[in-house]
FIKOLZA-1660 file (N, C-alpha, C; in steps of 0.1 Angstrom, whole numbers, plus 5000, padded with zeros to 4 digits):
% residues 260
   i   px   py   pz ch aa at
   1 3867 4042 0131  A  M  N
   1 3879 4045 0143  A  M CA
   1 3877 4036 0154  A  M  C
   2 3884 4025 0159  A  N  N
   2 3883 4014 0169  A  N CA
   2 3886 4028 0180  A  N  C
   3 3885 4015 0199  A  I  N
   3 3888 4020 0205  A  I CA
   3 3903 4020 0211  A  I  C
   4 3905 4010 0204  A  F  N
   4 3924 4006 0204  A  F CA
   4 3932 4019 0198  A  F  C
   5 3929 4020 0184  A  T  N
   5 3929 4033 0177  A  T CA
   5 3932 4049 0188  A  T  C
   6 3917 4054 0189  A  F  N
   6 3911 4063 0198  A  F CA
   6 3923 4063 0213  A  F  C
   7 3925 4050 0214  A  S  N
   7 3927 4053 0228  A  S CA
   7 3946 4057 0225  A  S  C
   8 3949 4052 0215  A  I  N
   8 3970 4053 0215  A  I CA
   8 3971 4069 0211  A  I  C
   9 3962 4080 0205  A  I  N
   9 3964 4091 0196  A  I CA
   9 3955 4096 0213  A  I  C
  10 3947 4096 0219  A  L  N
  10 3943 4098 0232  A  L CA
  10 3959 4092 0240  A  L  C
  11 3966 4089 0245  A  L  N
  11 3976 4087 0250  A  L CA
  11 3983 4088 0247  A  L  C
  12 3987 4099 0234  A  F  N
  12 4000 4105 0230  A  F CA
  12 3995 4121 0234  A  F  C
  13 3986 4129 0232  A  V  N
  13 3981 4135 0233  A  V CA
  13 3978 4138 0250  A  V  C
  14 3980 4128 0260  A  Y  N
  14 3974 4128 0267  A  Y CA
  14 3993 4133 0278  A  Y  C
  15 3997 4125 0273  A  M  N
  15 4011 4125 0279  A  M CA
  15 4020 4134 0268  A  M  C
  16 4019 4136 0262  A  T  N
  16 4026 4149 0253  A  T CA
  16 4023 4162 0264  A  T  C
  17 4009 4162 0268  A  T  N
  17 4003 4177 0276  A  T CA
  17 4013 4173 0292  A  T  C
  18 4012 4159 0294  A  I  N
  18 4019 4162 0307  A  I CA
  18 4032 4160 0308  A  I  C
  19 4039 4161 0298  A  F  N
  19 4052 4160 0292  A  F CA
  19 4056 4174 0301  A  F  C
  20 4054 4187 0289  A  L  N
  20 4055 4197 0287  A  L CA
  20 4049 4202 0301  A  L  C
  21 4041 4198 0306  A  F  N
  21 4037 4204 0324  A  F CA
  21 4047 4200 0327  A  F  C
  22 4055 4187 0333  A  A  N
  22 4066 4187 0334  A  A CA
  22 4073 4195 0332  A  A  C
  23 4080 4195 0326  A  L  N
  23 4090 4208 0320  A  L CA
  23 4089 4223 0322  A  L  C
  24 4077 4233 0326  A  W  N
  24 4081 4241 0332  A  W CA
  24 4076 4238 0348  A  W  C
  25 4077 4227 0355  A  L  N
  25 4073 4227 0369  A  L CA
  25 4096 4219 0367  A  L  C
  26 4098 4219 0358  A  K  N
  26 4110 4206 0366  A  K CA
  26 4112 4205 0377  A  K  C
  27 4104 4190 0371  A  D  N
  27 4098 4182 0378  A  D CA
  27 4097 4166 0372  A  D  C
  28 4099 4157 0364  A  N  N
  28 4094 4145 0355  A  N CA
  28 4084 4140 0364  A  N  C
  29 4092 4137 0376  A  S  N
  29 4078 4126 0387  A  S CA
  29 4066 4126 0385  A  S  C
  30 4059 4139 0381  A  I  N
  30 4047 4145 0385  A  I CA
  30 4039 4131 0371  A  I  C
  31 4050 4124 0359  A  V  N
  31 4046 4115 0353  A  V CA
  31 4038 4103 0365  A  V  C
  32 4041 4102 0379  A  D  N
  32 4039 4094 0388  A  D CA
  32 4021 4098 0388  A  D  C
  33 4021 4107 0389  A  V  N
  33 4008 4112 0393  A  V CA
  33 3998 4112 0386  A  V  C
  34 4004 4118 0371  A  A  N
  34 4001 4112 0355  A  A CA
  34 3993 4098 0355  A  A  C
  35 3995 4091 0358  A  Y  N
  35 3994 4073 0361  A  Y CA
  35 3987 4066 0360  A  Y  C
  36 3980 4072 0368  A  G  N
  36 3968 4063 0376  A  G CA
  36 3956 4072 0376  A  G  C
  37 3960 4086 0364  A  L  N
  37 3946 4095 0361  A  L CA
  37 3944 4093 0345  A  L  C
  38 3954 4088 0342  A  A  N
  38 3955 4081 0328  A  A CA
  38 3944 4067 0324  A  A  C
  39 3948 4063 0329  A  F  N
  39 3933 4052 0332  A  F CA
  39 3917 4054 0335  A  F  C
  40 3916 4061 0341  A  A  N
  40 3901 4070 0346  A  A CA
  40 3900 4074 0332  A  A  C
  41 3909 4084 0324  A  L  N
  41 3911 4091 0316  A  L CA
  41 3904 4083 0305  A  L  C
  42 3908 4069 0296  A  L  N
  42 3903 4064 0286  A  L CA
  42 3893 4053 0288  A  L  C
  43 3891 4049 0304  A  G  N
  43 3879 4046 0307  A  G CA
  43 3873 4048 0305  A  G  C
  44 3868 4064 0311  A  W  N
  44 3855 4070 0311  A  W CA
  44 3853 4074 0296  A  W  C
  45 3864 4078 0286  A  I  N
  45 3858 4085 0272  A  I CA
  45 3856 4073 0261  A  I  C
  46 3864 4058 0266  A  G  N
  46 3859 4049 0260  A  G CA
  46 3848 4044 0259  A  G  C
  47 3842 4047 0270  A  L  N
  47 3827 4037 0274  A  L CA
  47 3820 4047 0269  A  L  C
  48 3824 4064 0273  A  L  N
  48 3814 4071 0266  A  L CA
  48 3814 4073 0253  A  L  C
  49 3827 4075 0242  A  V  N
  49 3828 4074 0228  A  V CA
  49 3821 4054 0221  A  V  C
  50 3822 4047 0231  A  F  N
  50 3823 4034 0223  A  F CA
  50 3813 4020 0226  A  F  C
  51 3816 4022 0242  A  G  N
  51 3805 4017 0252  A  G CA
  51 3792 4017 0245  A  G  C
  52 3787 4001 0252  A  S  N
  52 3770 3999 0248  A  S CA
  52 3765 3996 0261  A  S  C
  53 3770 3998 0276  A  G  N
  53 3762 4004 0284  A  G CA
  53 3766 3987 0291  A  G  C
  54 3767 3978 0288  A  H  N
  54 3775 3964 0296  A  H CA
  54 3776 3964 0305  A  H  C
  55 3775 3954 0313  A  T  N
  55 3770 3960 0332  A  T CA
  55 3792 3960 0334  A  T  C
  56 3793 3942 0323  A  R  N
  56 3811 3946 0324  A  R CA
  56 3815 3961 0319  A  R  C
  57 3811 3963 0313  A  Q  N
  57 3817 3978 0310  A  Q CA
  57 3817 3986 0322  A  Q  C
  58 3810 3986 0325  A  W  N
  58 3805 3992 0337  A  W CA
  58 3816 3995 0352  A  W  C
  59 3817 3979 0353  A  L  N
  59 3824 3977 0362  A  L CA
  59 3839 3976 0364  A  L  C
  60 3842 3973 0351  A  I  N
  60 3857 3969 0349  A  I CA
  60 3866 3989 0350  A  I  C
  61 3856 3996 0344  A  V  N
  61 3857 4009 0343  A  V CA
  61 3857 4017 0358  A  V  C
  62 3848 4015 0364  A  I  N
  62 3846 4017 0379  A  I CA
  62 3855 4010 0385  A  I  C
  63 3860 4000 0388  A  L  N
  63 3864 3995 0395  A  L CA
  63 3886 3998 0393  A  L  C
  64 3890 4004 0380  A  V  N
  64 3899 4006 0373  A  V CA
  64 3902 4022 0381  A  V  C
  65 3888 4028 0375  A  T  N
  65 3888 4041 0383  A  T CA
  65 3892 4047 0398  A  T  C
  66 3884 4043 0403  A  I  N
  66 3887 4040 0420  A  I CA
  66 3899 4035 0419  A  I  C
  67 3906 4025 0413  A  W  N
  67 3929 4024 0416  A  W CA
  67 3929 4038 0414  A  W  C
  68 3930 4039 0403  A  G  N
  68 3937 4052 0396  A  G CA
  68 3933 4063 0406  A  G  C
  69 3920 4065 0408  A  L  N
  69 3922 4080 0413  A  L CA
  69 3926 4080 0426  A  L  C
  70 3926 4066 0432  A  R  N
  70 3930 4065 0451  A  R CA
  70 3952 4070 0444  A  R  C
  71 3954 4055 0438  A  L  N
  71 3969 4059 0433  A  L CA
  71 3977 4071 0430  A  L  C
  72 3964 4082 0424  A  A  N
  72 3975 4097 0418  A  A CA
  72 3968 4102 0431  A  A  C
  73 3958 4100 0442  A  G  N
  73 3959 4110 0450  A  G CA
  73 3968 4110 0462  A  G  C
  74 3971 4097 0468  A  H  N
  74 3983 4089 0474  A  H CA
  74 3995 4094 0469  A  H  C
  75 4001 4093 0455  A  I  N
  75 4015 4099 0452  A  I CA
  75 4013 4120 0453  A  I  C
  76 3999 4121 0453  A  F  N
  76 4001 4140 0449  A  F CA
  76 4008 4142 0467  A  F  C
  77 3999 4130 0474  A  L  N
  77 3995 4141 0489  A  L CA
  77 4017 4137 0495  A  L  C
  78 4021 4123 0489  A  R  N
  78 4031 4118 0489  A  R CA
  78 4042 4133 0489  A  R  C
  79 4043 4133 0476  A  K  N
  79 4045 4143 0467  A  K CA
  79 4051 4156 0471  A  K  C
  80 4043 4157 0479  A  Q  N
  80 4045 4174 0484  A  Q CA
  80 4057 4180 0499  A  Q  C
  81 4063 4190 0492  A  G  N
  81 4071 4199 0500  A  G CA
  81 4088 4185 0495  A  G  C
  82 4086 4174 0482  A  E  N
  82 4094 4162 0483  A  E CA
  82 4105 4175 0472  A  E  C
  83 4096 4170 0463  A  G  N
  83 4104 4181 0448  A  G CA
  83 4103 4167 0446  A  G  C
  84 4112 4165 0432  A  E  N
  84 4112 4150 0419  A  E CA
  84 4116 4142 0425  A  E  C
  85 4114 4132 0427  A  D  N
  85 4115 4117 0427  A  D CA
  85 4131 4111 0426  A  D  C
  86 4140 4109 0441  A  F  N
  86 4151 4106 0435  A  F CA
  86 4155 4101 0418  A  F  C
  87 4153 4086 0417  A  R  N
  87 4148 4083 0406  A  R CA
  87 4154 4092 0390  A  R  C
  88 4145 4099 0392  A  Y  N
  88 4141 4110 0378  A  Y CA
  88 4150 4121 0380  A  Y  C
  89 4155 4122 0390  A  R  N
  89 4164 4131 0396  A  R CA
  89 4174 4128 0395  A  R  C
  90 4177 4115 0390  A  Q  N
  90 4188 4110 0390  A  Q CA
  90 4192 4108 0375  A  Q  C
  91 4179 4107 0371  A  W  N
  91 4184 4105 0348  A  W CA
  91 4186 4122 0349  A  W  C
  92 4180 4134 0350  A  R  N
  92 4183 4146 0351  A  R CA
  92 4196 4152 0349  A  R  C
  93 4201 4144 0358  A  E  N
  93 4212 4150 0360  A  E CA
  93 4228 4142 0354  A  E  C
  94 4221 4124 0350  A  S  N
  94 4225 4115 0336  A  S CA
  94 4225 4116 0326  A  S  C
  95 4216 4125 0318  A  W  N
  95 4214 4127 0313  A  W CA
  95 4216 4135 0303  A  W  C
  96 4218 4151 0314  A  G  N
  96 4230 4161 0308  A  G CA
  96 4217 4168 0293  A  G  C
  97 4227 4169 0282  A  K  N
  97 4223 4177 0273  A  K CA
  97 4213 4171 0268  A  K  C
  98 4210 4157 0261  A  T  N
  98 4196 4150 0259  A  T CA
  98 4187 4143 0269  A  T  C
  99 4186 4154 0281  A  F  N
  99 4177 4154 0287  A  F CA
  99 4164 4152 0281  A  F  C
 100 4156 4164 0275  A  V  N
 100 4140 4171 0271  A  V CA
 100 4141 4162 0265  A  V  C
 101 4150 4152 0253  A  W  N
 101 4142 4142 0242  A  W CA
 101 4144 4130 0252  A  W  C
 102 4147 4131 0255  A  R  N
 102 4150 4119 0262  A  R CA
 102 4140 4114 0274  A  R  C
 103 4139 4128 0279  A  S  N
 103 4123 4123 0289  A  S CA
 103 4116 4121 0282  A  S  C
 104 4110 4128 0270  A  F  N
 104 4099 4126 0262  A  F CA
 104 4099 4113 0256  A  F  C
 105 4108 4111 0253  A  L  N
 105 4106 4094 0250  A  L CA
 105 4107 4085 0260  A  L  C
 106 4116 4084 0268  A  Q  N
 106 4122 4073 0277  A  Q CA
 106 4113 4074 0294  A  Q  C
 107 4106 4086 0293  A  V  N
 107 4094 4088 0305  A  V CA
 107 4078 4086 0306  A  V  C
 108 4080 4096 0295  A  F  N
 108 4064 4096 0289  A  F CA
 108 4060 4095 0277  A  F  C
 109 4066 4090 0268  A  M  N
 109 4063 4079 0256  A  M CA
 109 4070 4065 0263  A  M  C
 110 4075 4064 0270  A  L  N
 110 4076 4046 0270  A  L CA
 110 4063 4044 0283  A  L  C
 111 4059 4053 0295  A  Q  N
 111 4054 4053 0303  A  Q CA
 111 4031 4053 0297  A  Q  C
 112 4035 4058 0283  A  G  N
 112 4018 4059 0275  A  G CA
 112 4020 4044 0271  A  G  C
 113 4033 4043 0268  A  M  N
 113 4026 4024 0262  A  M CA
 113 4025 4018 0270  A  M  C
 114 4030 4018 0286  A  V  N
 114 4033 4011 0296  A  V CA
 114 4015 4011 0300  A  V  C
 115 4007 4025 0302  A  I  N
 115 3995 4029 0300  A  I CA
 115 3985 4015 0295  A  I  C
 116 3991 4021 0279  A  Y  N
 116 3983 4013 0269  A  Y CA
 116 3982 4000 0269  A  Y  C
 117 3996 3994 0274  A  L  N
 117 3988 3977 0276  A  L CA
 117 3985 3969 0290  A  L  C
 118 3996 3981 0302  A  V  N
 118 3981 3977 0314  A  V CA
 118 3968 3976 0313  A  V  C
 119 3967 3989 0302  A  A  N
 119 3945 3989 0300  A  A CA
 119 3943 3983 0292  A  A  C
 120 3944 3970 0286  A  L  N
 120 3942 3965 0275  A  L CA
 120 3931 3959 0281  A  L  C
 121 3926 3954 0291  A  P  N
 121 3920 3946 0301  A  P CA
 121 3902 3953 0294  A  P  C
 122 3908 3969 0303  A  V  N
 122 3898 3979 0300  A  V CA
 122 3891 3977 0286  A  V  C
 123 3900 3986 0276  A  L  N
 123 3900 3980 0259  A  L CA
 123 3888 3975 0256  A  L  C
 124 3897 3955 0256  A  L  N
 124 3886 3950 0256  A  L CA
 124 3875 3947 0255  A  L  C
 125 3869 3951 0269  A  V  N
 125 3861 3948 0271  A  V CA
 125 3850 3957 0268  A  V  C
 126 3853 3970 0263  A  I  N
 126 3848 3986 0258  A  I CA
 126 3843 3980 0247  A  I  C
 127 3855 3973 0243  A  N  N
 127 3852 3968 0225  A  N CA
 127 3840 3957 0223  A  N  C
 128 3843 3948 0232  A  N  N
 128 3830 3934 0229  A  N CA
 128 3834 3930 0245  A  N  C
 129 3817 3933 0250  A  P  N
 129 3824 3932 0264  A  P CA
 129 3816 3914 0269  A  P  C
 130 3815 3906 0257  A  G  N
 130 3809 3895 0253  A  G CA
 130 3794 3891 0262  A  G  C
 131 3793 3881 0271  A  G  N
 131 3780 3876 0273  A  G CA
 131 3778 3885 0292  A  G  C
 132 3773 3872 0301  A  Q  N
 132 3774 3881 0314  A  Q CA
 132 3785 3879 0319  A  Q  C
 133 3786 3884 0326  A  I  N
 133 3800 3886 0341  A  I CA
 133 3801 3869 0344  A  I  C
 134 3798 3865 0353  A  G  N
 134 3795 3845 0355  A  G CA
 134 3806 3850 0364  A  G  C
 135 3807 3840 0369  A  F  N
 135 3820 3832 0378  A  F CA
 135 3833 3835 0377  A  F  C
 136 3837 3842 0359  A  A  N
 136 3851 3845 0358  A  A CA
 136 3851 3856 0365  A  A  C
 137 3846 3863 0364  A  G  N
 137 3839 3883 0366  A  G CA
 137 3834 3878 0382  A  G  C
 138 3833 3877 0385  A  L  N
 138 3831 3874 0406  A  L CA
 138 3836 3873 0411  A  L  C
 139 3843 3864 0409  A  A  N
 139 3859 3854 0407  A  A CA
 139 3874 3866 0409  A  A  C
 140 3871 3874 0396  A  G  N
 140 3878 3886 0402  A  G CA
 140 3876 3902 0407  A  G  C
 141 3865 3902 0410  A  V  N
 141 3860 3912 0415  A  V CA
 141 3867 3912 0431  A  V  C
 142 3866 3891 0434  A  A  N
 142 3867 3888 0449  A  A CA
 142 3885 3895 0447  A  A  C
 143 3895 3892 0445  A  V  N
 143 3908 3893 0437  A  V CA
 143 3908 3911 0441  A  V  C
 144 3901 3918 0429  A  W  N
 144 3903 3931 0423  A  W CA
 144 3907 3935 0443  A  W  C
 145 3889 3935 0446  A  M  N
 145 3893 3935 0462  A  M CA
 145 3903 3938 0473  A  M  C
 146 3913 3923 0471  A  V  N
 146 3920 3918 0482  A  V CA
 146 3935 3926 0482  A  V  C
 147 3940 3927 0465  A  G  N
 147 3948 3938 0454  A  G CA
 147 3942 3951 0467  A  G  C
 148 3932 3955 0461  A  F  N
 148 3933 3971 0471  A  F CA
 148 3932 3972 0484  A  F  C
 149 3926 3963 0488  A  V  N
 149 3929 3967 0498  A  V CA
 149 3943 3964 0501  A  V  C
 150 3948 3955 0501  A  F  N
 150 3967 3956 0511  A  F CA
 150 3971 3964 0497  A  F  C
 151 3968 3971 0485  A  E  N
 151 3975 3982 0479  A  E CA
 151 3975 3994 0489  A  E  C
 152 3966 3998 0490  A  A  N
 152 3961 4007 0501  A  A CA
 152 3967 4012 0517  A  A  C
 153 3962 4002 0520  A  I  N
 153 3965 3997 0537  A  I CA
 153 3979 4002 0537  A  I  C
 154 3991 3992 0531  A  G  N
 154 4007 3994 0523  A  G CA
 154 4007 4008 0525  A  G  C
 155 4003 4016 0518  A  D  N
 155 4006 4040 0511  A  D CA
 155 3999 4039 0528  A  D  C
 156 3998 4036 0526  A  W  N
 156 3989 4041 0541  A  W CA
 156 3996 4039 0555  A  W  C
 157 3999 4033 0554  A  Q  N
 157 4008 4024 0568  A  Q CA
 157 4024 4033 0566  A  Q  C
 158 4027 4028 0548  A  L  N
 158 4042 4036 0549  A  L CA
 158 4045 4049 0550  A  L  C
 159 4026 4060 0549  A  L  N
 159 4028 4072 0551  A  L CA
 159 4029 4077 0565  A  L  C
 160 4019 4072 0572  A  L  N
 160 4020 4074 0581  A  L CA
 160 4034 4073 0591  A  L  C
 161 4040 4067 0591  A  F  N
 161 4047 4060 0591  A  F CA
 161 4064 4073 0587  A  F  C
 162 4060 4077 0574  A  K  N
 162 4068 4084 0568  A  K CA
 162 4073 4101 0574  A  K  C
 163 4052 4101 0582  A  K  N
 163 4054 4119 0584  A  K CA
 163 4060 4115 0600  A  K  C
 164 4059 4109 0606  A  N  N
 164 4070 4111 0613  A  N CA
 164 4081 4113 0622  A  N  C
 165 4084 4125 0625  A  P  N
 165 4100 4124 0626  A  P CA
 165 4108 4119 0627  A  P  C
 166 4100 4109 0636  A  A  N
 166 4113 4098 0652  A  A CA
 166 4116 4088 0636  A  A  C
 167 4113 4091 0626  A  N  N
 167 4112 4076 0619  A  N CA
 167 4125 4079 0607  A  N  C
 168 4123 4091 0606  A  K  N
 168 4133 4091 0601  A  K CA
 168 4152 4087 0598  A  K  C
 169 4152 4079 0579  A  G  N
 169 4159 4070 0583  A  G CA
 169 4155 4060 0583  A  G  C
 170 4149 4055 0589  A  K  N
 170 4146 4043 0595  A  K CA
 170 4137 4035 0582  A  K  C
 171 4138 4025 0580  A  I  N
 171 4132 4016 0580  A  I CA
 171 4117 4009 0579  A  I  C
 172 4100 4012 0577  A  I  N
 172 4092 4002 0585  A  I CA
 172 4095 3988 0578  A  I  C
 173 4085 3985 0588  A  Q  N
 173 4087 3970 0590  A  Q CA
 173 4078 3964 0600  A  Q  C
 174 4061 3978 0603  A  R  N
 174 4054 3973 0612  A  R CA
 174 4040 3970 0602  A  R  C
 175 4030 3962 0606  A  G  N
 175 4016 3965 0599  A  G CA
 175 4020 3951 0589  A  G  C
 176 4011 3958 0575  A  L  N
 176 4016 3946 0562  A  L CA
 176 4031 3945 0558  A  L  C
 177 4038 3959 0562  A  W  N
 177 4049 3955 0555  A  W CA
 177 4057 3947 0566  A  W  C
 178 4051 3939 0583  A  R  N
 178 4055 3927 0586  A  R CA
 178 4062 3915 0576  A  R  C
 179 4051 3911 0567  A  Y  N
 179 4050 3902 0565  A  Y CA
 179 4055 3904 0554  A  Y  C
 180 4054 3909 0545  A  T  N
 180 4061 3917 0531  A  T CA
 180 4072 3930 0525  A  T  C
 181 4077 3929 0522  A  R  N
 181 4087 3942 0524  A  R CA
 181 4079 3954 0511  A  R  C
 182 4070 3950 0504  A  H  N
 182 4066 3956 0495  A  H CA
 182 4049 3958 0490  A  H  C
 183 4040 3954 0502  A  P  N
 183 4025 3949 0499  A  P CA
 183 4023 3961 0490  A  P  C
 184 4020 3972 0493  A  N  N
 184 4015 3982 0484  A  N CA
 184 4017 3969 0464  A  N  C
 185 4029 3965 0462  A  Y  N
 185 4036 3964 0449  A  Y CA
 185 4027 3947 0449  A  Y  C
 186 4028 3941 0463  A  F  N
 186 4020 3930 0457  A  F CA
 186 4002 3932 0458  A  F  C
 187 3999 3942 0461  A  G  N
 187 3984 3946 0462  A  G CA
 187 3982 3946 0446  A  G  C
 188 3991 3959 0445  A  E  N
 188 3989 3962 0431  A  E CA
 188 3987 3951 0419  A  E  C
 189 3997 3941 0418  A  A  N
 189 4002 3928 0411  A  A CA
 189 3985 3923 0413  A  A  C
 190 3981 3921 0424  A  L  N
 190 3968 3912 0425  A  L CA
 190 3960 3919 0421  A  L  C
 191 3955 3931 0421  A  L  N
 191 3943 3936 0415  A  L CA
 191 3940 3935 0404  A  L  C
 192 3952 3936 0395  A  W  N
 192 3959 3936 0381  A  W CA
 192 3952 3924 0371  A  W  C
 193 3952 3909 0385  A  W  N
 193 3949 3898 0380  A  W CA
 193 3934 3900 0383  A  W  C
 194 3931 3904 0391  A  G  N
 194 3916 3906 0393  A  G CA
 194 3907 3911 0380  A  G  C
 195 3912 3922 0375  A  V  N
 195 3915 3928 0363  A  V CA
 195 3912 3917 0351  A  V  C
 196 3918 3911 0350  A  F  N
 196 3924 3905 0340  A  F CA
 196 3913 3893 0338  A  F  C
 197 3903 3889 0350  A  L  N
 197 3888 3875 0350  A  L CA
 197 3882 3886 0351  A  L  C
 198 3875 3894 0349  A  I  N
 198 3870 3901 0352  A  I CA
 198 3871 3902 0328  A  I  C
 199 3876 3907 0326  A  A  N
 199 3879 3906 0318  A  A CA
 199 3877 3899 0303  A  A  C
 200 3876 3887 0306  A  L  N
 200 3882 3873 0303  A  L CA
 200 3873 3863 0298  A  L  C
 201 3861 3869 0301  A  N  N
 201 3848 3865 0289  A  N CA
 201 3847 3873 0276  A  N  C
 202 3853 3886 0279  A  A  N
 202 3850 3895 0269  A  A CA
 202 3854 3888 0255  A  A  C
 203 3850 3893 0247  A  Q  N
 203 3858 3889 0232  A  Q CA
 203 3869 3891 0234  A  Q  C
 204 3877 3885 0230  A  Y  N
 204 3897 3880 0229  A  Y CA
 204 3900 3884 0242  A  Y  C
 205 3890 3878 0250  A  G  N
 205 3891 3882 0265  A  G CA
 205 3909 3876 0273  A  G  C
 206 3914 3863 0265  A  I  N
 206 3925 3860 0269  A  I CA
 206 3941 3872 0260  A  I  C
 207 3936 3883 0260  A  W  N
 207 3945 3888 0252  A  W CA
 207 3952 3902 0266  A  W  C
 208 3940 3900 0276  A  A  N
 208 3936 3905 0287  A  A CA
 208 3952 3908 0295  A  A  C
 209 3954 3888 0294  A  I  N
 209 3964 3885 0303  A  I CA
 209 3977 3892 0304  A  I  C
 210 3984 3903 0288  A  I  N
 210 3997 3910 0293  A  I CA
 210 3996 3919 0305  A  I  C
 211 3981 3923 0306  A  S  N
 211 3981 3937 0317  A  S CA
 211 3989 3932 0328  A  S  C
 212 3984 3917 0336  A  P  N
 212 3985 3919 0352  A  P CA
 212 4006 3912 0347  A  P  C
 213 4003 3900 0337  A  L  N
 213 4019 3899 0332  A  L CA
 213 4033 3908 0331  A  L  C
 214 4026 3922 0328  A  L  N
 214 4037 3935 0321  A  L CA
 214 4034 3939 0338  A  L  C
 215 4026 3942 0348  A  I  N
 215 4024 3944 0356  A  I CA
 215 4037 3940 0366  A  I  C
 216 4034 3931 0370  A  A  N
 216 4044 3921 0375  A  A CA
 216 4060 3920 0369  A  A  C
 217 4060 3919 0360  A  F  N
 217 4076 3920 0353  A  F CA
 217 4081 3938 0362  A  F  C
 218 4072 3939 0357  A  L  N
 218 4076 3961 0360  A  L CA
 218 4081 3961 0373  A  L  C
 219 4069 3959 0387  A  L  N
 219 4068 3957 0398  A  L CA
 219 4082 3947 0401  A  L  C
 220 4083 3936 0397  A  L  N
 220 4098 3927 0403  A  L CA
 220 4112 3926 0394  A  L  C
 221 4112 3934 0383  A  K  N
 221 4129 3932 0380  A  K CA
 221 4129 3946 0373  A  K  C
 222 4118 3957 0373  A  V  N
 222 4128 3964 0363  A  V CA
 222 4122 3980 0374  A  V  C
 223 4112 3990 0375  A  S  N
 223 4108 3999 0378  A  S CA
 223 4106 3995 0393  A  S  C
 224 4099 3993 0400  A  G  N
 224 4098 3986 0410  A  G CA
 224 4106 3985 0425  A  G  C
 225 4106 3967 0425  A  I  N
 225 4113 3967 0440  A  I CA
 225 4131 3969 0433  A  I  C
 226 4135 3961 0426  A  P  N
 226 4152 3965 0418  A  P CA
 226 4149 3979 0424  A  P  C
 227 4145 3989 0416  A  M  N
 227 4150 4003 0416  A  M CA
 227 4155 4008 0436  A  M  C
 228 4137 4009 0439  A  L  N
 228 4136 4008 0453  A  L CA
 228 4152 4004 0464  A  L  C
 229 4153 3996 0462  A  E  N
 229 4155 3985 0471  A  E CA
 229 4171 3989 0468  A  E  C
 230 4177 3992 0453  A  A  N
 230 4192 3998 0453  A  A CA
 230 4190 4013 0460  A  A  C
 231 4186 4018 0467  A  K  N
 231 4185 4031 0473  A  K CA
 231 4192 4025 0490  A  K  C
 232 4187 4012 0493  A  Y  N
 232 4186 4010 0510  A  Y CA
 232 4205 3999 0509  A  Y  C
 233 4207 3993 0496  A  Q  N
 233 4215 3980 0494  A  Q CA
 233 4221 3979 0506  A  Q  C
 234 4229 3997 0511  A  N  N
 234 4243 3990 0517  A  N CA
 234 4237 3993 0538  A  N  C
 235 4226 3997 0538  A  N  N
 235 4214 4002 0550  A  N CA
 235 4216 3987 0558  A  N  C
 236 4224 3988 0572  A  P  N
 236 4220 3972 0581  A  P CA
 236 4212 3972 0581  A  P  C
 237 4197 3981 0587  A  E  N
 237 4185 3980 0594  A  E CA
 237 4177 3978 0580  A  E  C
 238 4179 3976 0567  A  F  N
 238 4173 3972 0555  A  F CA
 238 4174 3958 0553  A  F  C
 239 4193 3958 0557  A  I  N
 239 4197 3947 0554  A  I CA
 239 4192 3939 0561  A  I  C
 240 4188 3933 0579  A  A  N
 240 4183 3928 0584  A  A CA
 240 4170 3922 0577  A  A  C
 241 4161 3936 0575  A  Y  N
 241 4149 3933 0569  A  Y CA
 241 4144 3929 0567  A  Y  C
 242 4158 3924 0550  A  K  N
 242 4155 3917 0537  A  K CA
 242 4158 3904 0542  A  K  C
 243 4168 3901 0557  A  A  N
 243 4171 3884 0559  A  A CA
 243 4156 3877 0560  A  A  C
 244 4144 3889 0570  A  R  N
 244 4138 3875 0572  A  R CA
 244 4121 3878 0566  A  R  C
 245 4126 3890 0558  A  T  N
 245 4109 3892 0551  A  T CA
 245 4112 3890 0541  A  T  C
 246 4098 3886 0528  A  N  N
 246 4097 3885 0521  A  N CA
 246 4094 3895 0509  A  N  C
 247 4103 3892 0497  A  A  N
 247 4100 3904 0491  A  A CA
 247 4090 3909 0487  A  A  C
 248 4079 3898 0482  A  F  N
 248 4070 3902 0475  A  F CA
 248 4056 3895 0479  A  F  C
 249 4056 3879 0477  A  F  N
 249 4045 3877 0482  A  F CA
 249 4041 3876 0499  A  F  C
 250 4033 3877 0507  A  P  N
 250 4025 3878 0524  A  P CA
 250 4031 3867 0528  A  P  C
 251 4043 3868 0542  A  W  N
 251 4040 3858 0548  A  W CA
 251 4055 3856 0562  A  W  C
 252 4051 3846 0569  A  L  N
 252 4052 3849 0579  A  L CA
 252 4070 3855 0586  A  L  C
 253 4074 3864 0592  A  P  N
 253 4094 3868 0589  A  P CA
 253 4099 3858 0592  A  P  C
 254 4108 3855 0591  A  K  N
 254 4121 3842 0597  A  K CA
 254 4126 3847 0608  A  K  C
 255 4131 3834 0620  A  T  N
 255 4142 3840 0620  A  T CA
 255 4151 3832 0624  A  T  C
 256 4162 3830 0621  A  G  N
 256 4175 3824 0626  A  G CA
 256 4169 3810 0610  A  G  C
 257 4161 3817 0596  A  G  N
 257 4157 3804 0589  A  G CA
 257 4149 3795 0587  A  G  C
 258 4137 3804 0604  A  V  N
 258 4126 3800 0604  A  V CA
 258 4118 3809 0616  A  V  C
 259 4102 3804 0604  A  H  N
 259 4091 3813 0604  A  H CA
 259 4087 3816 0617  A  H  C
 260 4086 3829 0623  A  E  N
 260 4080 3829 0634  A  E CA
 260 4065 3823 0637  A  E  C
% end
C-alpha cells in the first residue's frame, strides 16, 4: 500500500469518528476544528510509516503541523460559548429528516476529500521527496512565513475585536482588516502557495499545484468570502467598508475612488 491509498483510508476513519462525535454533541461545526488537526495527523503518520527522513519531508510536515495546530486552536477558542456555527445551523434546519446522511456526505466526507487534495503536496513529498530543497523550496518557506503571519495576526485581531463587548454588531476595520476584508483568508491562500513551492522539486511535484488552486477557489468562490459576506449584505457599516476595502488582496483603502 502506498501513502496515497493509506491516507484515503486514514481520512475516512478520522472523518467518520468526528462525524459520530458531532452527532453526539449536536454540533457539526466541530469539523472546522478537526480540519487543521487532520493535516498534522496525515503528515506525521505518513512520515512515520512511509518517510525516508529527507529534509524536505521534515520541513513540509513541520510547517503544515504548525499551521494546522494554530488554526485548530484558534477555531476551538473562538467556538467557546458560541454553539454551532451559523452556516452549519442553517443546514441543520433546512435539511430536516435528511440531516444525518447529508451531514455525513456533504460535510464530513466532502471535507475529507478537500483535506486530501489540499494535503497533496505533503503526500507527494513523503512519497518521493526528490533532491535538495533548492531555491524553490527556500522561496516556499519565505512565502509560507508571510502567509502564516498574515493569517495568524488577522485571526488574533478579529478575536480581540469580538471579545470586546463594545464592538458587538460592529465590523472590524483596523489593523490588517483596514487593507483587506479577509486578511486571514489571504494569508491562508498565500501559505499554501509556499507549501506548493516546497513540494515542487519532489517527484511529480507539479501536481501539488492542485492544493493552492483549490484553496483559492474555495475561499474566493465557495465557502469562504461568499458565505461569510452574505451574512452582512444588508449591514450599512459593511456596505461602506466593502466599498473602500479590497476583498482579498491587501491594498490601501479607497476614499471616493482614490486610495488614501
